Short mmCIF file of the C-alpha atoms (twelve columns), coordinates in Angstrom:
data_MODEL
# 
_entry.id   MODEL 
# 
loop_
_atom_site.group_PDB 
_atom_site.id 
_atom_site.type_symbol 
_atom_site.label_atom_id 
_atom_site.label_alt_id 
_atom_site.label_comp_id 
_atom_site.label_asym_id 
_atom_site.label_seq_id 
_atom_site.Cartn_x 
_atom_site.Cartn_y 
_atom_site.Cartn_z 
_atom_site.pdbx_PDB_model_num 
ATOM 1   C CA . MET A 1   93.201  100.351 104.343 1 
ATOM 2   C CA . ASN A 2   95.362  97.467  103.208 1 
ATOM 3   C CA . SER A 3   93.681  94.221  102.145 1 
ATOM 4   C CA . LEU A 4   96.314  91.699  103.284 1 
ATOM 5   C CA . GLU A 5   94.756  89.259  105.717 1 
ATOM 6   C CA . GLY A 6   96.050  89.557  109.255 1 
ATOM 7   C CA . VAL A 7   98.413  92.435  108.429 1 
ATOM 8   C CA . MET A 8   98.080  95.817  110.098 1 
ATOM 9   C CA . VAL A 9   99.926  98.810  108.709 1 
ATOM 10  C CA . VAL A 10  100.385 101.777 111.038 1 
ATOM 11  C CA . GLY A 11  101.340 105.124 109.544 1 
ATOM 12  C CA . LEU A 12  103.940 107.285 111.260 1 
ATOM 13  C CA . THR A 13  104.143 110.882 110.114 1 
ATOM 14  C CA . GLY A 14  104.291 114.397 111.525 1 
ATOM 15  C CA . GLN A 15  106.261 117.598 111.329 1 
ATOM 16  C CA . THR A 16  109.803 117.640 110.018 1 
ATOM 17  C CA . GLY A 17  112.278 117.789 112.880 1 
ATOM 18  C CA . ALA A 18  109.756 116.436 115.378 1 
ATOM 19  C CA . GLY A 19  111.564 113.172 116.085 1 
ATOM 20  C CA . LYS A 20  109.964 110.411 114.016 1 
ATOM 21  C CA . THR A 21  113.279 108.521 113.794 1 
ATOM 22  C CA . THR A 22  113.389 107.961 117.544 1 
ATOM 23  C CA . VAL A 23  109.765 106.828 117.632 1 
ATOM 24  C CA . CYS A 24  110.541 104.424 114.781 1 
ATOM 25  C CA . LYS A 25  113.336 102.807 116.790 1 
ATOM 26  C CA . VAL A 26  111.024 102.238 119.741 1 
ATOM 27  C CA . PHE A 27  108.438 100.547 117.516 1 
ATOM 28  C CA . GLU A 28  111.113 98.406  115.874 1 
ATOM 29  C CA . GLU A 29  112.369 97.276  119.283 1 
ATOM 30  C CA . ASN A 30  108.770 96.429  120.167 1 
ATOM 31  C CA . GLY A 31  108.364 94.018  117.260 1 
ATOM 32  C CA . PHE A 32  107.183 96.156  114.350 1 
ATOM 33  C CA . SER A 33  108.671 95.816  110.868 1 
ATOM 34  C CA . ILE A 34  109.648 99.241  109.544 1 
ATOM 35  C CA . ILE A 35  109.121 100.660 106.070 1 
ATOM 36  C CA . ASN A 36  111.000 103.927 105.576 1 
ATOM 37  C CA . ALA A 37  109.354 105.949 102.798 1 
ATOM 38  C CA . ASP A 38  112.392 108.254 102.498 1 
ATOM 39  C CA . ILE A 39  114.615 105.268 101.673 1 
ATOM 40  C CA . ILE A 40  112.060 104.073 99.137  1 
ATOM 41  C CA . ALA A 41  111.923 107.562 97.590  1 
ATOM 42  C CA . ARG A 42  115.687 107.513 97.161  1 
ATOM 43  C CA . LYS A 43  115.500 104.050 95.620  1 
ATOM 44  C CA . VAL A 44  112.925 104.994 92.970  1 
ATOM 45  C CA . MET A 45  114.920 108.113 92.068  1 
ATOM 46  C CA . GLU A 46  118.257 106.352 91.577  1 
ATOM 47  C CA . LYS A 47  120.243 106.775 88.378  1 
ATOM 48  C CA . GLY A 48  118.518 105.209 85.373  1 
ATOM 49  C CA . MET A 49  115.212 104.570 87.143  1 
ATOM 50  C CA . PRO A 50  111.985 105.447 85.254  1 
ATOM 51  C CA . CYS A 51  110.980 107.886 87.997  1 
ATOM 52  C CA . LEU A 52  114.179 109.926 87.595  1 
ATOM 53  C CA . CYS A 53  113.772 109.958 83.820  1 
ATOM 54  C CA . GLU A 54  110.259 111.330 84.238  1 
ATOM 55  C CA . ILE A 55  111.455 113.974 86.704  1 
ATOM 56  C CA . CYS A 56  114.001 115.135 84.118  1 
ATOM 57  C CA . GLU A 57  111.243 115.524 81.542  1 
ATOM 58  C CA . PHE A 58  109.668 118.198 83.758  1 
ATOM 59  C CA . PHE A 59  112.672 119.782 85.464  1 
ATOM 60  C CA . GLY A 60  115.386 119.300 82.832  1 
ATOM 61  C CA . LYS A 61  118.690 117.468 83.024  1 
ATOM 62  C CA . ASP A 62  120.235 120.355 84.957  1 
ATOM 63  C CA . ILE A 63  119.062 118.589 88.118  1 
ATOM 64  C CA . LEU A 64  121.502 115.734 87.440  1 
ATOM 65  C CA . LEU A 65  125.095 115.399 88.549  1 
ATOM 66  C CA . ASP A 66  127.826 114.674 86.010  1 
ATOM 67  C CA . ASP A 67  127.447 110.918 86.590  1 
ATOM 68  C CA . GLY A 68  123.727 111.017 85.765  1 
ATOM 69  C CA . SER A 69  122.488 110.685 89.334  1 
ATOM 70  C CA . LEU A 70  120.104 113.142 90.956  1 
ATOM 71  C CA . ASN A 71  121.482 116.349 92.433  1 
ATOM 72  C CA . ARG A 72  119.226 116.240 95.468  1 
ATOM 73  C CA . GLN A 73  120.419 119.527 96.877  1 
ATOM 74  C CA . LYS A 74  119.632 121.362 93.648  1 
ATOM 75  C CA . LEU A 75  116.208 119.759 93.311  1 
ATOM 76  C CA . SER A 76  115.400 120.595 96.929  1 
ATOM 77  C CA . LYS A 77  116.229 124.259 96.379  1 
ATOM 78  C CA . LEU A 78  113.930 124.305 93.355  1 
ATOM 79  C CA . VAL A 79  110.892 122.723 94.945  1 
ATOM 80  C CA . PHE A 80  110.986 123.985 98.521  1 
ATOM 81  C CA . THR A 81  110.859 127.599 97.323  1 
ATOM 82  C CA . ASP A 82  108.075 127.043 94.773  1 
ATOM 83  C CA . LYS A 83  104.861 125.323 95.843  1 
ATOM 84  C CA . LYS A 84  103.773 124.539 92.275  1 
ATOM 85  C CA . LYS A 85  107.084 122.846 91.505  1 
ATOM 86  C CA . LEU A 86  106.814 120.811 94.708  1 
ATOM 87  C CA . GLU A 87  103.310 119.716 93.728  1 
ATOM 88  C CA . LEU A 88  104.598 118.767 90.276  1 
ATOM 89  C CA . LEU A 89  107.457 116.739 91.733  1 
ATOM 90  C CA . ASN A 90  105.065 114.977 94.092  1 
ATOM 91  C CA . SER A 91  102.649 114.137 91.278  1 
ATOM 92  C CA . VAL A 92  105.511 112.425 89.436  1 
ATOM 93  C CA . THR A 93  107.142 110.599 92.336  1 
ATOM 94  C CA . TYR A 94  104.244 109.508 94.551  1 
ATOM 95  C CA . PRO A 95  102.889 106.774 92.226  1 
ATOM 96  C CA . TYR A 96  106.346 105.165 92.081  1 
ATOM 97  C CA . ILE A 97  106.829 105.478 95.841  1 
ATOM 98  C CA . THR A 98  103.403 104.102 96.797  1 
ATOM 99  C CA . SER A 99  103.827 101.190 94.378  1 
ATOM 100 C CA . GLU A 100 107.131 100.282 96.031  1 
ATOM 101 C CA . ILE A 101 105.589 100.648 99.502  1 
ATOM 102 C CA . LEU A 102 102.874 98.149  98.582  1 
ATOM 103 C CA . LYS A 103 105.494 95.721  97.278  1 
ATOM 104 C CA . THR A 104 107.386 96.031  100.557 1 
ATOM 105 C CA . ILE A 105 104.232 95.462  102.620 1 
ATOM 106 C CA . ARG A 106 103.569 92.268  100.649 1 
ATOM 107 C CA . HIS A 107 107.199 91.205  101.099 1 
ATOM 108 C CA . TYR A 108 106.995 91.603  104.881 1 
ATOM 109 C CA . SER A 109 103.636 89.800  104.951 1 
ATOM 110 C CA . LYS A 110 105.076 86.792  103.113 1 
ATOM 111 C CA . LYS A 111 107.895 86.670  105.664 1 
ATOM 112 C CA . GLY A 112 105.308 86.512  108.439 1 
ATOM 113 C CA . SER A 113 105.468 90.124  109.619 1 
ATOM 114 C CA . LYS A 114 101.983 91.227  110.592 1 
ATOM 115 C CA . LEU A 115 102.686 94.500  112.399 1 
ATOM 116 C CA . ILE A 116 104.180 97.067  110.024 1 
ATOM 117 C CA . LEU A 117 105.076 100.697 110.720 1 
ATOM 118 C CA . LEU A 118 105.170 102.921 107.642 1 
ATOM 119 C CA . ASP A 119 107.430 105.898 108.380 1 
ATOM 120 C CA . ALA A 120 106.340 108.496 105.814 1 
ATOM 121 C CA . PRO A 121 106.831 112.265 106.223 1 
ATOM 122 C CA . THR A 122 104.365 112.863 103.365 1 
ATOM 123 C CA . LEU A 123 101.935 110.121 104.381 1 
ATOM 124 C CA . PHE A 124 98.829  112.213 103.670 1 
ATOM 125 C CA . GLU A 125 100.139 114.039 100.614 1 
ATOM 126 C CA . SER A 126 101.000 110.750 98.895  1 
ATOM 127 C CA . ARG A 127 97.716  109.178 100.052 1 
ATOM 128 C CA . ALA A 128 99.681  106.346 101.598 1 
ATOM 129 C CA . ASP A 129 97.408  106.810 104.606 1 
ATOM 130 C CA . ASP A 130 94.947  104.713 102.565 1 
ATOM 131 C CA . PHE A 131 97.134  101.693 103.422 1 
ATOM 132 C CA . CYS A 132 97.047  102.423 107.147 1 
ATOM 133 C CA . GLU A 133 94.634  101.247 109.802 1 
ATOM 134 C CA . LEU A 134 95.981  103.633 112.425 1 
ATOM 135 C CA . ILE A 135 98.008  106.834 112.134 1 
ATOM 136 C CA . ILE A 136 100.506 108.358 114.563 1 
ATOM 137 C CA . SER A 137 101.780 111.912 114.180 1 
ATOM 138 C CA . VAL A 138 104.822 113.318 115.963 1 
ATOM 139 C CA . ILE A 139 104.774 117.053 116.644 1 
ATOM 140 C CA . ALA A 140 107.027 119.592 118.375 1 
ATOM 141 C CA . LYS A 141 107.322 123.312 118.924 1 
ATOM 142 C CA . GLU A 142 108.411 125.282 115.861 1 
ATOM 143 C CA . ALA A 143 111.572 126.733 117.418 1 
ATOM 144 C CA . ILE A 144 112.733 123.291 118.531 1 
ATOM 145 C CA . ARG A 145 112.085 121.784 115.110 1 
ATOM 146 C CA . LEU A 146 113.876 124.649 113.379 1 
ATOM 147 C CA . SER A 147 117.000 124.121 115.474 1 
ATOM 148 C CA . ARG A 148 116.941 120.367 114.890 1 
ATOM 149 C CA . ILE A 149 116.567 120.694 111.115 1 
ATOM 150 C CA . ILE A 150 119.364 123.249 110.814 1 
ATOM 151 C CA . ASN A 151 121.726 121.031 112.822 1 
ATOM 152 C CA . ARG A 152 120.643 117.729 111.269 1 
ATOM 153 C CA . ASP A 153 120.535 118.743 107.612 1 
ATOM 154 C CA . LYS A 154 123.120 121.557 107.685 1 
ATOM 155 C CA . LEU A 155 120.618 124.030 106.245 1 
ATOM 156 C CA . THR A 156 120.372 127.786 106.506 1 
ATOM 157 C CA . GLU A 157 117.509 129.121 108.608 1 
ATOM 158 C CA . ASP A 158 115.639 130.267 105.485 1 
ATOM 159 C CA . ALA A 159 116.014 126.855 103.833 1 
ATOM 160 C CA . ALA A 160 114.810 125.107 107.000 1 
ATOM 161 C CA . LEU A 161 111.802 127.427 107.255 1 
ATOM 162 C CA . ASN A 162 110.940 126.795 103.603 1 
ATOM 163 C CA . ARG A 163 110.973 123.067 104.259 1 
ATOM 164 C CA . MET A 164 108.807 123.444 107.346 1 
ATOM 165 C CA . SER A 165 106.285 125.667 105.562 1 
ATOM 166 C CA . SER A 166 105.831 123.063 102.827 1 
ATOM 167 C CA . GLN A 167 104.169 120.721 105.334 1 
ATOM 168 C CA . TYR A 168 100.777 120.648 106.996 1 
ATOM 169 C CA . GLN A 169 100.360 122.588 110.216 1 
ATOM 170 C CA . GLU A 170 99.923  121.016 113.644 1 
ATOM 171 C CA . ASP A 171 96.126  121.279 113.608 1 
ATOM 172 C CA . PHE A 172 95.946  119.094 110.516 1 
ATOM 173 C CA . PHE A 173 97.942  116.313 112.170 1 
ATOM 174 C CA . ARG A 174 95.812  116.521 115.307 1 
ATOM 175 C CA . GLN A 175 92.601  116.227 113.312 1 
ATOM 176 C CA . ASN A 176 93.763  113.337 111.128 1 
ATOM 177 C CA . SER A 177 95.651  111.071 113.533 1 
ATOM 178 C CA . ASP A 178 94.699  108.366 115.985 1 
ATOM 179 C CA . PHE A 179 97.692  109.117 118.228 1 
ATOM 180 C CA . ILE A 180 99.694  112.306 118.762 1 
ATOM 181 C CA . ILE A 181 103.188 112.168 120.260 1 
ATOM 182 C CA . LYS A 182 104.734 115.445 121.442 1 
ATOM 183 C CA . ASN A 183 108.506 115.737 121.421 1 
ATOM 184 C CA . ASN A 184 109.727 119.002 122.869 1 
ATOM 185 C CA . GLY A 185 113.086 117.757 124.084 1 
ATOM 186 C CA . ASP A 186 112.590 115.248 126.902 1 
ATOM 187 C CA . MET A 187 114.017 112.061 125.368 1 
ATOM 188 C CA . LYS A 188 112.967 109.806 128.240 1 
ATOM 189 C CA . ASN A 189 109.403 111.031 127.931 1 
ATOM 190 C CA . LEU A 190 109.519 110.477 124.155 1 
ATOM 191 C CA . PHE A 191 110.707 106.881 124.614 1 
ATOM 192 C CA . ASP A 192 108.096 106.222 127.305 1 
ATOM 193 C CA . VAL A 193 105.213 107.652 125.284 1 
ATOM 194 C CA . ALA A 194 106.293 105.863 122.091 1 
ATOM 195 C CA . LYS A 195 106.514 102.561 124.006 1 
ATOM 196 C CA . GLU A 196 103.083 103.149 125.516 1 
ATOM 197 C CA . VAL A 197 101.561 103.882 122.088 1 
ATOM 198 C CA . SER A 198 103.227 100.849 120.501 1 
ATOM 199 C CA . ASP A 199 101.917 98.627  123.321 1 
ATOM 200 C CA . LYS A 200 98.383  99.986  122.864 1 
ATOM 201 C CA . ILE A 201 98.526  99.318  119.127 1 
ATOM 202 C CA . LYS A 202 99.781  95.770  119.693 1 
ATOM 203 C CA . ASP A 203 96.917  95.178  122.120 1 
ATOM 204 C CA . TYR A 204 94.485  96.569  119.557 1 
ATOM 205 C CA . TYR A 205 95.920  94.275  116.888 1 
ATOM 206 C CA . TYR A 206 95.780  91.100  118.980 1 
ATOM 207 C CA . ASN A 207 92.241  91.859  120.187 1 
ATOM 208 C CA . LYS A 208 91.049  92.424  116.623 1 
ATOM 209 C CA . TYR A 209 92.957  89.820  114.617 1 
ATOM 210 C CA . LYS A 210 93.753  87.100  117.135 1 
ATOM 211 C CA . SER A 211 90.451  86.800  118.965 1 
# 
C-alpha cells in the first residue's frame, strides 16, 4: 500500500499476451496516469547505469553489444530457459525498478495525479503489489496468448512457450486480484469490460477519498 495522501495506485498485471496494453489505453482515456514498468526496466538497464553494471557482474560482459548497451535478445535466451538465472536477474533488477516506480508515483502525485495505473507484468514477483490498493489481472486462453506472443515479439514457438511458463498460472492471478479481465479475442468486449472496471475503481476512489 502506498502512503501518499489521496493517491491510489492500481496494479495491472496478468499473463503475457493477454492484452494488458489495450486495457492500459482504456484506463488512460478514463483519466488514469500510467506507469509502464517495462519502460522503467529498460531505463534502469541502459548503458552505463548501475543496474546494468551489476547484471554484468553476474552474467558477464558477453551480454553486452559492441557499444556497451544490453543485448536484450541474448539475455532473454539465457534467463527464459533457466529458472535460476531468471531468479538471479530479478533479484538484481527489481530493487532498481521498484525504486524508480516509487519516484514516478511521487512525481505524478506532485503534478496532481491521484489515480495511477501501474502496468507491471511482474507485479507480484517484484513485490510492487505492495504499492497497490487494488489489482487487476488480464488473462486469456493459452493458445490465443501463444499466437499473440509469436506474432508480436517475432519469437519461435519454443521461445514463446518458455516465456509463458516463466509466469504464474491463471489460478494464481484469480486468487490474488480484485478484478479479472478475460481477453479471448473480442476487442469490443475487452474495451467495454475495461471501461466498466475503470469506472468502478473511480467510483471506489471518490467514495473513499472524496467523501
